N, C-alpha and C positions, 0 to 999 in steps of 0.2 A: 504494499499500500504506500502511495506517495504522500509525503507530508505536505500539507498546504502551506504555501508561503505567505508571510505577512507583508502586505504592501501598504506603504504609507503614501496616500494620495496627496496631490497638491491641494492646499486649503482653498475655500471659496474667497477668503480675504487674506492677503499676506502683505507683509511690510518688507520692502526691499531697500537697497541703497539709494534708489532714485524716487522713492515715494511709496504710496500704497497702491495695491493692485486688487481688482475686483473681478471675479470670474463672471463672464457674460454668457459664455456658451462652451460646451464641452461635448465631445463625442469620441469615444475610445481614446485614440492617441493624438488628438488635435484639440486645441483650446484657444479661446479668445479671452483675454483679460483687458479690462479698461484700466488705464493708469491716470490717476488724478493728480493734478498739480495744485499748488497753493491757490492759484487763480481758478475759480470755478469754470471760466469759459475756455480754459486750456486743457483739453483732454485728448488722449490718443488711445489707440487699441493695439495690443500686441497679439499676434497670431503665431502659433508655433506648434511644432511636433513635440509631444510630451516624451521626454527621454526618461529612461529608468536606469538607476544605478544600484550597485550592490550596497545596501544600507549598512551592513556590518563593516565592510571595507571603508565606507565613508566615515563611520564613527572612529575606526582605528586611525585613519588619516587626520581627523579632527584632533584627536588626542595627541598625536605626534606633533602636529603643526602648532597647537596652542598650549601644550603641556597640560591638557585637561585630563579628567578621569571619568569621562562619559562611559557608562556601562555598556560595552559592546554587545553583551548578550541580550540586553533590552532593546537594542536597535532593530528596526524592521529588516526583513530579508531584502526587500526591494524598496527603493525610495524614488518617488518621482521627483524630477528636477526641473526647476524653472530655467529658462535659457540664460546663459551667460552673455555678457556683452559681445563676446567673440562669435556667438551663434547667429547673431542677426545678419541677415543677408543670405544665409544658407539653410538654417533650420528655424528661423524666427524672422518676423517682419513687423514693422510698425506702420500704422495707417492713421490718418487724421480724422476719419469718420467710420462709423460702424458698417455702412454699406460696403465700402471697399474691403474692410476686414472680413466681413462675411463672405465676399466673393473668394478671397484667398483661402478662408477656412473651408469652403466647399471644394476648391481645387485640391487642397491638401487631402481632404477625405477621399476624393476620387483617386488620387495617386495611391493611397493606401489600399483601396479596393482593387485597383489594377495590379499592384504588386502581389496581393494575396491570390489573385486569379492565376498569376504566372507561376506560382509555387506548386 
């Protein structure tokens, strides 16, 4: 019998180094988050492939990097990762309005469906 893996999903609201992000839409491995700025009229949308990383290795790396003592055994097996700055342009994109973000979201979903058919 295969042991079920614990997956830590991206939260609906998260705080990043560039502000707060709010989940607008998600389907499988594609998401749209809105990014709010201090000015209410300035908002953008980030569309991206949701990447998954080994949660236990991430915890070990965190401990080494910061001299922390995070309980690696308590870490999830798999952790979803918000894109890094370097991912934008290849795995993530930013749009100034929701309609453009939604179009990209749909394209990414179609790509995933086509790749699954090729397997």
